[in-house]
TILUM-144244 format. One record per residue: x, y, z of N, C-alpha, C in turn; residue in three letters; chain. Coordinates in nm, 3 decimals. Example, Ala and Ser with C-alpha at 12.3 -4.5 7.8 and 13.67 -1.06 7.14 Angstrom:
BEGIN
site nX->1.319&nY->-0.569&nZ->0.780&caX->1.230&caY->-0.450&caZ->0.780&cX->1.320&cY->-0.330&cZ->0.780&aa->Ala&ch->A;
site nX->1.285&nY->-0.225&nZ->0.708&caX->1.367&caY->-0.106&caZ->0.714&cX->1.290&cY->0.003&cZ->0.787&aa->Ser&ch->A;
//
This chain:
BEGIN
site nX->-2.882&nY->3.519&nZ->2.689&caX->-2.917&caY->3.611&caZ->2.584&cX->-2.833&cY->3.583&cZ->2.459&aa->Val&ch->A;
site nX->-2.702&nY->3.566&nZ->2.477&caX->-2.613&caY->3.544&caZ->2.362&cX->-2.652&cY->3.417&cZ->2.287&aa->Ile&ch->A;
site nX->-2.678&nY->3.309&nZ->2.360&caX->-2.713&caY->3.183&caZ->2.292&cX->-2.845&cY->3.195&cZ->2.218&aa->Ser&ch->A;
site nX->-2.938&nY->3.273&nZ->2.270&caX->-3.066&caY->3.294&caZ->2.202&cX->-3.044&cY->3.374&cZ->2.073&aa->Thr&ch->A;
site nX->-2.962&nY->3.478&nZ->2.082&caX->-2.931&caY->3.556&caZ->1.963&cX->-2.859&cY->3.468&cZ->1.861&aa->Val&ch->A;
site nX->-2.760&nY->3.392&nZ->1.907&caX->-2.683&caY->3.306&caZ->1.817&cX->-2.774&cY->3.207&cZ->1.744&aa->Arg&ch->A;
site nX->-2.872&nY->3.154&nZ->1.814&caX->-2.964&caY->3.055&caZ->1.755&cX->-3.054&cY->3.116&cZ->1.648&aa->Ala&ch->A;
site nX->-3.065&nY->3.249&nZ->1.647&caX->-3.160&caY->3.314&caZ->1.556&cX->-3.094&cY->3.398&cZ->1.447&aa->Asn&ch->A;
site nX->-2.964&nY->3.388&nZ->1.432&caX->-2.895&caY->3.463&caZ->1.327&cX->-2.806&cY->3.368&cZ->1.247&aa->Ile&ch->A;
site nX->-2.754&nY->3.419&nZ->1.136&caX->-2.664&caY->3.339&caZ->1.053&cX->-2.538&cY->3.305&cZ->1.132&aa->Lys&ch->A;
site nX->-2.485&nY->3.186&nZ->1.115&caX->-2.363&caY->3.146&caZ->1.185&cX->-2.244&cY->3.238&cZ->1.156&aa->Pro&ch->A;
site nX->-2.246&nY->3.303&nZ->1.042&caX->-2.134&caY->3.390&caZ->1.005&cX->-2.147&cY->3.531&cZ->1.061&aa->Thr&ch->A;
site nX->-2.260&nY->3.561&nZ->1.124&caX->-2.280&caY->3.693&caZ->1.182&cX->-2.211&cY->3.703&cZ->1.317&aa->Thr&ch->A;
site nX->-2.133&nY->3.808&nZ->1.334&caX->-2.062&caY->3.828&caZ->1.460&cX->-2.153&cY->3.880&cZ->1.569&aa->Gly&ch->A;
site nX->-2.116&nY->3.850&nZ->1.691&caX->-2.187&caY->3.903&caZ->1.808&cX->-2.083&cY->3.966&cZ->1.899&aa->Ile&ch->A;
site nX->-2.103&nY->4.094&nZ->1.929&caX->-2.012&caY->4.166&caZ->2.017&cX->-2.071&cY->4.169&cZ->2.158&aa->Glu&ch->A;
site nX->-1.985&nY->4.154&nZ->2.258&caX->-2.029&caY->4.156&caZ->2.397&cX->-1.954&cY->4.266&cZ->2.471&aa->Phe&ch->A;
site nX->-2.028&nY->4.349&nZ->2.539&caX->-1.973&caY->4.462&caZ->2.612&cX->-2.034&cY->4.462&cZ->2.752&aa->His&ch->A;
site nX->-1.949&nY->4.456&nZ->2.853&caX->-2.000&caY->4.454&caZ->2.990&cX->-1.918&cY->4.545&cZ->3.078&aa->Thr&ch->A;
site nX->-1.982&nY->4.598&nZ->3.179&caX->-1.912&caY->4.678&caZ->3.280&cX->-1.886&cY->4.593&cZ->3.403&aa->His&ch->A;
site nX->-1.795&nY->4.637&nZ->3.484&caX->-1.752&caY->4.557&caZ->3.598&cX->-1.823&cY->4.596&cZ->3.727&aa->Asn&ch->A;
site nX->-1.951&nY->4.623&nZ->3.719&caX->-2.029&caY->4.668&caZ->3.835&cX->-2.020&cY->4.573&cZ->3.953&aa->Asp&ch->A;
site nX->-2.016&nY->4.444&nZ->3.926&caX->-2.016&caY->4.346&caZ->4.036&cX->-1.889&cY->4.263&cZ->4.042&aa->Thr&ch->A;
site nX->-1.786&nY->4.303&nZ->3.967&caX->-1.660&caY->4.231&caZ->3.967&cX->-1.664&cY->4.102&cZ->3.888&aa->Gly&ch->A;
site nX->-1.762&nY->4.088&nZ->3.801&caX->-1.780&caY->3.962&caZ->3.727&cX->-1.759&cY->3.976&cZ->3.577&aa->Cys&ch->A;
site nX->-1.702&nY->4.085&nZ->3.530&caX->-1.698&caY->4.104&caZ->3.384&cX->-1.611&cY->4.003&cZ->3.313&aa->Cys&ch->A;
site nX->-1.503&nY->3.955&nZ->3.373&caX->-1.422&caY->3.852&caZ->3.307&cX->-1.503&cY->3.723&cZ->3.295&aa->Ile&ch->A;
site nX->-1.568&nY->3.684&nZ->3.403&caX->-1.652&caY->3.563&caZ->3.400&cX->-1.766&cY->3.579&cZ->3.301&aa->Ala&ch->A;
site nX->-1.831&nY->3.695&nZ->3.300&caX->-1.941&caY->3.717&caZ->3.207&cX->-1.893&cY->3.716&cZ->3.062&aa->Asn&ch->A;
site nX->-1.776&nY->3.773&nZ->3.038&caX->-1.721&caY->3.773&caZ->2.902&cX->-1.691&cY->3.630&cZ->2.857&aa->Ala&ch->A;
site nX->-1.638&nY->3.549&nZ->2.946&caX->-1.609&caY->3.410&caZ->2.912&cX->-1.737&cY->3.333&cZ->2.880&aa->Leu&ch->A;
site nX->-1.838&nY->3.352&nZ->2.960&caX->-1.967&caY->3.285&caZ->2.936&cX->-2.026&cY->3.332&cZ->2.802&aa->Val&ch->A;
site nX->-2.013&nY->3.460&nZ->2.773&caX->-2.062&caY->3.512&caZ->2.645&cX->-1.989&cY->3.448&cZ->2.528&aa->Ala&ch->A;
site nX->-1.858&nY->3.433&nZ->2.541&caX->-1.778&caY->3.369&caZ->2.437&cX->-1.822&cY->3.224&cZ->2.417&aa->Leu&ch->A;
site nX->-1.841&nY->3.154&nZ->2.528&caX->-1.886&caY->3.015&caZ->2.521&cX->-2.026&cY->3.002&cZ->2.461&aa->Glu&ch->A;
site nX->-2.108&nY->3.106&nZ->2.478&caX->-2.246&caY->3.103&caZ->2.427&cX->-2.255&cY->3.145&cZ->2.281&aa->Ala&ch->A;
site nX->-2.144&nY->3.191&nZ->2.223&caX->-2.146&caY->3.225&caZ->2.082&cX->-2.103&cY->3.365&cZ->2.045&aa->Gly&ch->A;
site nX->-2.066&nY->3.446&nZ->2.142&caX->-2.013&caY->3.579&caZ->2.109&cX->-1.883&cY->3.562&cZ->2.032&aa->Ala&ch->A;
site nX->-1.859&nY->3.650&nZ->1.937&caX->-1.737&caY->3.643&caZ->1.856&cX->-1.640&cY->3.755&cZ->1.888&aa->Thr&ch->A;
site nX->-1.687&nY->3.857&nZ->1.956&caX->-1.604&caY->3.972&caZ->1.990&cX->-1.632&cY->4.012&cZ->2.135&aa->His&ch->A;
site nX->-1.527&nY->4.030&nZ->2.212&caX->-1.541&caY->4.075&caZ->2.350&cX->-1.472&cY->4.211&cZ->2.362&aa->Ile&ch->A;
site nX->-1.547&nY->4.312&nZ->2.405&caX->-1.487&caY->4.443&caZ->2.427&cX->-1.401&cY->4.436&cZ->2.552&aa->Asp&ch->A;
site nX->-1.277&nY->4.482&nZ->2.540&caX->-1.187&caY->4.486&caZ->2.655&cX->-1.121&cY->4.623&cZ->2.660&aa->Thr&ch->A;
site nX->-1.054&nY->4.648&nZ->2.769&caX->-0.977&caY->4.771&caZ->2.781&cX->-0.853&cY->4.741&cZ->2.865&aa->Cys&ch->A;
site nX->-0.759&nY->4.830&nZ->2.863&caX->-0.634&caY->4.811&caZ->2.935&cX->-0.654&cY->4.850&cZ->3.081&aa->Val&ch->A;
site nX->-0.615&nY->4.762&nZ->3.169&caX->-0.625&caY->4.781&caZ->3.314&cX->-0.768&cY->4.797&cZ->3.363&aa->Leu&ch->A;
site nX->-0.865&nY->4.762&nZ->3.281&caX->-1.004&caY->4.775&caZ->3.321&cX->-1.052&cY->4.919&cZ->3.322&aa->Gly&ch->A;
site nX->-0.969&nY->5.011&nZ->3.273&caX->-1.006&caY->5.153&caZ->3.275&cX->-1.117&cY->5.179&cZ->3.174&aa->Leu&ch->A;
site nX->-1.212&nY->5.258&nZ->3.215&caX->-1.321&caY->5.291&caZ->3.125&cX->-1.428&cY->5.367&cZ->3.199&aa->Gly&ch->A;
site nX->-1.537&nY->5.388&nZ->3.131&caX->-1.649&caY->5.460&caZ->3.190&cX->-1.694&cY->5.391&cZ->3.319&aa->Glu&ch->A;
site nX->-1.732&nY->5.468&nZ->3.416&caX->-1.776&caY->5.418&caZ->3.547&cX->-1.669&cY->5.329&cZ->3.609&aa->Arg&ch->A;
site nX->-1.695&nY->5.201&nZ->3.621&caX->-1.599&caY->5.112&caZ->3.686&cX->-1.527&cY->5.023&cZ->3.585&aa->Asn&ch->A;
site nX->-1.528&nY->5.062&nZ->3.459&caX->-1.453&caY->4.993&caZ->3.356&cX->-1.523&cY->4.874&cZ->3.295&aa->Gly&ch->A;
site nX->-1.458&nY->4.822&nZ->3.192&caX->-1.509&caY->4.703&caZ->3.124&cX->-1.406&cY->4.593&cZ->3.139&aa->Ile&ch->A;
site nX->-1.429&nY->4.482&nZ->3.074&caX->-1.343&caY->4.365&caZ->3.087&cX->-1.195&cY->4.402&cZ->3.066&aa->Thr&ch->A;
site nX->-1.111&nY->4.378&nZ->3.167&caX->-0.969&caY->4.410&caZ->3.151&cX->-0.901&cY->4.308&cZ->3.060&aa->Pro&ch->A;
site nX->-0.829&nY->4.358&nZ->2.962&caX->-0.762&caY->4.273&caZ->2.865&cX->-0.670&cY->4.171&cZ->2.933&aa->Leu&ch->A;
site nX->-0.587&nY->4.217&nZ->3.027&caX->-0.493&caY->4.128&caZ->3.093&cX->-0.561&cY->4.014&cZ->3.168&aa->Gly&ch->A;
site nX->-0.662&nY->4.046&nZ->3.242&caX->-0.734&caY->3.943&caZ->3.317&cX->-0.807&cY->3.846&cZ->3.226&aa->Gly&ch->A;
site nX->-0.862&nY->3.899&nZ->3.117&caX->-0.933&caY->3.813&caZ->3.023&cX->-0.836&cY->3.719&cZ->2.949&aa->Phe&ch->A;
site nX->-0.722&nY->3.772&nZ->2.907&caX->-0.622&caY->3.687&caZ->2.843&cX->-0.571&cY->3.581&cZ->2.939&aa->Leu&ch->A;
site nX->-0.552&nY->3.619&nZ->3.065&caX->-0.507&caY->3.522&caZ->3.165&cX->-0.609&cY->3.410&cZ->3.181&aa->Ala&ch->A;
site nX->-0.736&nY->3.445&nZ->3.183&caX->-0.841&caY->3.343&caZ->3.197&cX->-0.844&cY->3.251&cZ->3.075&aa->Arg&ch->A;
site nX->-0.836&nY->3.309&nZ->2.955&caX->-0.835&caY->3.229&caZ->2.834&cX->-0.711&cY->3.138&cZ->2.830&aa->Leu&ch->A;
site nX->-0.600&nY->3.188&nZ->2.878&caX->-0.475&caY->3.111&caZ->2.885&cX->-0.494&cY->2.985&cZ->2.968&aa->Tyr&ch->A;
site nX->-0.569&nY->2.996&nZ->3.077&caX->-0.590&caY->2.879&caZ->3.162&cX->-0.676&cY->2.773&cZ->3.094&aa->Thr&ch->A;
site nX->-0.749&nY->2.812&nZ->2.993&caX->-0.835&caY->2.719&caZ->2.920&cX->-0.766&cY->2.655&cZ->2.800&aa->Leu&ch->A;
site nX->-0.682&nY->2.734&nZ->2.732&caX->-0.611&caY->2.683&caZ->2.615&cX->-0.481&cY->2.760&cZ->2.597&aa->Asp&ch->A;
site nX->-0.383&nY->2.721&nZ->2.676&caX->-0.252&caY->2.790&caZ->2.677&cX->-0.192&cY->2.798&cZ->2.537&aa->Lys&ch->A;
site nX->-0.193&nY->2.687&nZ->2.464&caX->-0.129&caY->2.685&caZ->2.332&cX->-0.196&cY->2.783&cZ->2.236&aa->Asp&ch->A;
site nX->-0.327&nY->2.785&nZ->2.233&caX->-0.399&caY->2.877&caZ->2.143&cX->-0.364&cY->3.022&cZ->2.176&aa->Leu&ch->A;
site nX->-0.367&nY->3.056&nZ->2.303&caX->-0.344&caY->3.196&caZ->2.343&cX->-0.198&cY->3.237&cZ->2.319&aa->Ile&ch->A;
site nX->-0.103&nY->3.149&nZ->2.351&caX->0.038&caY->3.186&caZ->2.332&cX->0.076&cY->3.189&cZ->2.184&aa->Thr&ch->A;
site nX->0.007&nY->3.113&nZ->2.100&caX->0.034&caY->3.119&caZ->1.956&cX->-0.030&cY->3.241&cZ->1.892&aa->Glu&ch->A;
site nX->-0.145&nY->3.281&nZ->1.943&caX->-0.220&caY->3.390&caZ->1.882&cX->-0.174&cY->3.529&cZ->1.928&aa->Arg&ch->A;
site nX->-0.128&nY->3.540&nZ->2.052&caX->-0.094&caY->3.671&caZ->2.109&cX->0.048&cY->3.672&cZ->2.164&aa->Tyr&ch->A;
site nX->0.115&nY->3.784&nZ->2.149&caX->0.246&caY->3.804&caZ->2.212&cX->0.218&cY->3.857&cZ->2.352&aa->Asp&ch->A;
site nX->0.204&nY->3.767&nZ->2.445&caX->0.164&caY->3.803&caZ->2.581&cX->0.267&cY->3.888&cZ->2.653&aa->Leu&ch->A;
site nX->0.392&nY->3.882&nZ->2.608&caX->0.495&caY->3.963&caZ->2.673&cX->0.473&cY->4.113&cZ->2.651&aa->Ser&ch->A;
site nX->0.390&nY->4.150&nZ->2.554&caX->0.362&caY->4.292&caZ->2.530&cX->0.263&cY->4.349&cZ->2.631&aa->Leu&ch->A;
site nX->0.191&nY->4.265&nZ->2.701&caX->0.089&caY->4.311&caZ->2.795&cX->0.147&cY->4.403&cZ->2.901&aa->Leu&ch->A;
site nX->0.257&nY->4.364&nZ->2.963&caX->0.315&caY->4.447&caZ->3.069&cX->0.356&cY->4.584&cZ->3.016&aa->Lys&ch->A;
site nX->0.409&nY->4.589&nZ->2.894&caX->0.450&caY->4.717&caZ->2.835&cX->0.328&cY->4.803&cZ->2.804&aa->His&ch->A;
site nX->0.224&nY->4.741&nZ->2.750&caX->0.101&caY->4.813&caZ->2.720&cX->0.040&cY->4.871&cZ->2.847&aa->Leu&ch->A;
site nX->0.032&nY->4.789&nZ->2.952&caX->-0.028&caY->4.836&caZ->3.077&cX->0.054&cY->4.948&cZ->3.139&aa->Glu&ch->A;
site nX->0.185&nY->4.937&nZ->3.135&caX->0.271&caY->5.044&caZ->3.190&cX->0.253&cY->5.173&cZ->3.111&aa->Arg&ch->A;
site nX->0.245&nY->5.161&nZ->2.980&caX->0.226&caY->5.278&caZ->2.894&cX->0.094&cY->5.348&cZ->2.927&aa->Tyr&ch->A;
site nX->-0.013&nY->5.271&nZ->2.932&caX->-0.145&caY->5.328&caZ->2.960&cX->-0.148&cY->5.388&cZ->3.101&aa->Val&ch->A;
site nX->-0.094&nY->5.317&nZ->3.198&caX->-0.093&caY->5.367&caZ->3.336&cX->-0.018&cY->5.500&cZ->3.344&aa->Ala&ch->A;
site nX->0.096&nY->5.507&nZ->3.278&caX->0.176&caY->5.631&caZ->3.280&cX->0.099&cY->5.747&cZ->3.218&aa->Gln&ch->A;
site nX->0.035&nY->5.723&nZ->3.105&caX->-0.034&caY->5.831&caZ->3.036&cX->-0.170&cY->5.865&cZ->3.096&aa->His&ch->A;
site nX->-0.224&nY->5.776&nZ->3.175&caX->-0.350&caY->5.804&caZ->3.246&cX->-0.324&cY->5.850&cZ->3.389&aa->Cys&ch->A;
site nX->-0.197&nY->5.854&nZ->3.427&caX->-0.157&caY->5.897&caZ->3.561&cX->-0.221&cY->5.810&cZ->3.669&aa->His&ch->A;
site nX->-0.215&nY->5.679&nZ->3.647&caX->-0.264&caY->5.584&caZ->3.747&cX->-0.151&cY->5.485&cZ->3.778&aa->Val&ch->A;
site nX->-0.164&nY->5.420&nZ->3.890&caX->-0.068&caY->5.318&caZ->3.930&cX->-0.129&cY->5.181&cZ->3.902&aa->Thr&ch->A;
site nX->-0.048&nY->5.092&nZ->3.848&caX->-0.096&caY->4.956&caZ->3.828&cX->-0.111&cY->4.893&cZ->3.966&aa->Ile&ch->A;
site nX->-0.229&nY->4.844&nZ->3.999&caX->-0.250&caY->4.786&caZ->4.133&cX->-0.152&cY->4.672&cZ->4.161&aa->Pro&ch->A;
site nX->-0.103&nY->4.665&nZ->4.284&caX->-0.006&caY->4.560&caZ->4.320&cX->-0.063&cY->4.421&cZ->4.296&aa->Phe&ch->A;
site nX->-0.195&nY->4.407&nZ->4.303&caX->-0.257&caY->4.275&caZ->4.285&cX->-0.324&cY->4.261&cZ->4.149&aa->Asn&ch->A;
site nX->-0.281&nY->4.341&nZ->4.052&caX->-0.338&caY->4.334&caZ->3.917&cX->-0.309&cY->4.198&cZ->3.855&aa->Asn&ch->A;
site nX->-0.402&nY->4.152&nZ->3.772&caX->-0.383&caY->4.026&caZ->3.700&cX->-0.249&cY->4.028&cZ->3.629&aa->Tyr&ch->A;
site nX->-0.171&nY->3.929&nZ->3.648&caX->-0.047&caY->3.900&caZ->3.576&cX->0.063&cY->4.004&cZ->3.596&aa->Val&ch->A;
site nX->0.034&nY->4.131&nZ->3.580&caX->0.138&caY->4.233&caZ->3.579&cX->0.154&cY->4.309&cZ->3.709&aa->Thr&ch->A;
site nX->0.069&nY->4.286&nZ->3.807&caX->0.084&caY->4.352&caZ->3.936&cX->0.213&cY->4.306&cZ->4.003&aa->Gly&ch->A;
site nX->0.271&nY->4.392&nZ->4.084&caX->0.400&caY->4.360&caZ->4.146&cX->0.394&cY->4.236&cZ->4.234&aa->Ser&ch->A;
site nX->0.278&nY->4.200&nZ->4.281&caX->0.265&caY->4.081&caZ->4.368&cX->0.203&cY->3.960&cZ->4.298&aa->Cys&ch->A;
site nX->0.177&nY->3.971&nZ->4.169&caX->0.108&caY->3.862&caZ->4.098&cX->0.183&cY->3.730&cZ->4.108&aa->Ala&ch->A;
site nX->0.315&nY->3.735&nZ->4.105&caX->0.395&caY->3.613&caZ->4.113&cX->0.500&cY->3.624&cZ->4.223&aa->Phe&ch->A;
site nX->0.462&nY->3.689&nZ->4.332&caX->0.550&caY->3.704&caZ->4.447&cX->0.504&cY->3.608&cZ->4.555&aa->Thr&ch->A;
site nX->0.595&nY->3.529&nZ->4.606&caX->0.565&caY->3.429&caZ->4.708&cX->0.648&cY->3.459&cZ->4.832&aa->His&ch->A;
site nX->0.585&nY->3.455&nZ->4.950&caX->0.654&caY->3.488&caZ->5.075&cX->0.646&cY->3.378&cZ->5.180&aa->Lys&ch->A;
site nX->0.532&nY->3.316&nZ->5.195&caX->0.513&caY->3.219&caZ->5.302&cX->0.607&cY->3.101&cZ->5.282&aa->Ala&ch->A;
site nX->0.666&nY->3.050&nZ->5.389&caX->0.766&caY->2.944&caZ->5.383&cX->0.723&cY->2.820&cZ->5.309&aa->Gly&ch->A;
site nX->0.615&nY->2.757&nZ->5.353&caX->0.569&caY->2.633&caZ->5.289&cX->0.527&cY->2.662&cZ->5.146&aa->Val&ch->A;
site nX->0.458&nY->2.773&nZ->5.126&caX->0.413&caY->2.814&caZ->4.993&cX->0.533&cY->2.834&cZ->4.902&aa->His&ch->A;
site nX->0.632&nY->2.907&nZ->4.947&caX->0.751&caY->2.934&caZ->4.866&cX->0.825&cY->2.806&cZ->4.830&aa->Ser&ch->A;
site nX->0.838&nY->2.717&nZ->4.928&caX->0.906&caY->2.590&caZ->4.903&cX->0.833&cY->2.510&cZ->4.795&aa->Lys&ch->A;
site nX->0.701&nY->2.506&nZ->4.804&caX->0.621&caY->2.432&caZ->4.706&cX->0.636&cY->2.494&cZ->4.567&aa->Ala&ch->A;
site nX->0.636&nY->2.625&nZ->4.558&caX->0.649&caY->2.694&caZ->4.429&cX->0.786&cY->2.664&cZ->4.368&aa->Val&ch->A;
site nX->0.888&nY->2.663&nZ->4.450&caX->1.022&caY->2.635&caZ->4.398&cX->1.033&cY->2.490&cZ->4.348&aa->Met&ch->A;
site nX->0.962&nY->2.398&nZ->4.412&caX->0.966&caY->2.258&caZ->4.371&cX->0.875&cY->2.230&cZ->4.251&aa->Gln&ch->A;
site nX->0.758&nY->2.295&nZ->4.250&caX->0.660&caY->2.271&caZ->4.144&cX->0.575&cY->2.398&cZ->4.127&aa->Asn&ch->A;
site nX->0.620&nY->2.491&nZ->4.042&caX->0.548&caY->2.618&caZ->4.027&cX->0.400&cY->2.604&cZ->3.995&aa->Pro&ch->A;
site nX->0.362&nY->2.502&nZ->3.919&caX->0.222&caY->2.488&caZ->3.882&cX->0.133&cY->2.452&cZ->4.001&aa->Ser&ch->A;
site nX->0.194&nY->2.417&nZ->4.115&caX->0.115&caY->2.388&caZ->4.235&cX->0.045&cY->2.513&cZ->4.286&aa->Ala&ch->A;
site nX->0.106&nY->2.629&nZ->4.260&caX->0.047&caY->2.755&caZ->4.309&cX->0.023&cY->2.856&cZ->4.198&aa->Tyr&ch->A;
site nX->0.069&nY->2.828&nZ->4.078&caX->0.055&caY->2.923&caZ->3.968&cX->-0.010&cY->2.854&cZ->3.849&aa->Glu&ch->A;
site nX->-0.130&nY->2.895&nZ->3.816&caX->-0.200&caY->2.838&caZ->3.701&cX->-0.147&cY->2.899&cZ->3.571&aa->Val&ch->A;
site nX->-0.070&nY->3.006&nZ->3.584&caX->-0.013&caY->3.078&caZ->3.470&cX->0.139&cY->3.075&cZ->3.484&aa->Ile&ch->A;
site nX->0.209&nY->3.048&nZ->3.375&caX->0.354&caY->3.055&caZ->3.374&cX->0.392&cY->3.201&cZ->3.350&aa->Asp&ch->A;
site nX->0.452&nY->3.266&nZ->3.450&caX->0.483&caY->3.409&caZ->3.435&cX->0.572&cY->3.439&cZ->3.315&aa->Pro&ch->A;
site nX->0.660&nY->3.347&nZ->3.278&caX->0.750&caY->3.373&caZ->3.165&cX->0.673&cY->3.387&cZ->3.034&aa->Ser&ch->A;
site nX->0.557&nY->3.324&nZ->3.023&caX->0.475&caY->3.340&caZ->2.902&cX->0.424&cY->3.482&cZ->2.886&aa->Asp&ch->A;
site nX->0.414&nY->3.553&nZ->2.997&caX->0.368&caY->3.692&caZ->2.996&cX->0.483&cY->3.791&cZ->3.012&aa->Phe&ch->A;
site nX->0.605&nY->3.741&nZ->3.006&caX->0.721&caY->3.828&caZ->3.016&cX->0.743&cY->3.888&cZ->3.153&aa->Gly&ch->A;
site nX->0.692&nY->3.824&nZ->3.255&caX->0.713&caY->3.870&caZ->3.393&cX->0.786&cY->3.761&cZ->3.470&aa->Val&ch->A;
site nX->0.836&nY->3.795&nZ->3.587&caX->0.915&caY->3.700&caZ->3.664&cX->0.849&cY->3.664&cZ->3.796&aa->Glu&ch->A;
site nX->0.878&nY->3.546&nZ->3.839&caX->0.837&caY->3.499&caZ->3.972&cX->0.939&cY->3.553&cZ->4.073&aa->Arg&ch->A;
site nX->0.890&nY->3.590&nZ->4.189&caX->0.980&caY->3.636&caZ->4.296&cX->0.951&cY->3.557&cZ->4.420&aa->Arg&ch->A;
site nX->1.057&nY->3.513&nZ->4.487&caX->1.046&caY->3.449&caZ->4.617&cX->1.108&cY->3.547&cZ->4.716&aa->Ile&ch->A;
site nX->1.031&nY->3.589&nZ->4.814&caX->1.080&caY->3.682&caZ->4.914&cX->1.082&cY->3.616&cZ->5.050&aa->Glu&ch->A;
site nX->1.178&nY->3.652&nZ->5.128&caX->1.184&caY->3.602&caZ->5.265&cX->1.105&cY->3.696&cZ->5.355&aa->Leu&ch->A;
site nX->1.014&nY->3.639&nZ->5.430&caX->0.929&caY->3.721&caZ->5.517&cX->0.980&cY->3.716&cZ->5.660&aa->Ala&ch->A;
//
């Protein structure tokens, strides 16, 4: 749909994309929309929103980071994400899920022996995102 719209309007006209997370695919759908010519992606903090939420800002930034780390780290202060999510969670009286993109307590926690050893030797073997770019830390726990 986006590429069809893009083909029929002026190149300078913006296209906004808004999706809900009904099937757990809103980050993927937002990325495809961007690739097809959308210029604006509606996001929200922690995916909170009407019904089951819209594209979560943290997850979307993480996905874009994997595609062009330099562009994303130059354009956005990613270290603010954890503070923003904590602020919103506190004021909405919700808990940030332990497995939340980037900022969840387990996002960069490694426990399994072989896995932990590999991460200590070469973090990129198990982490497509450098946690320090997002102002969070990697944790190695003994299980």
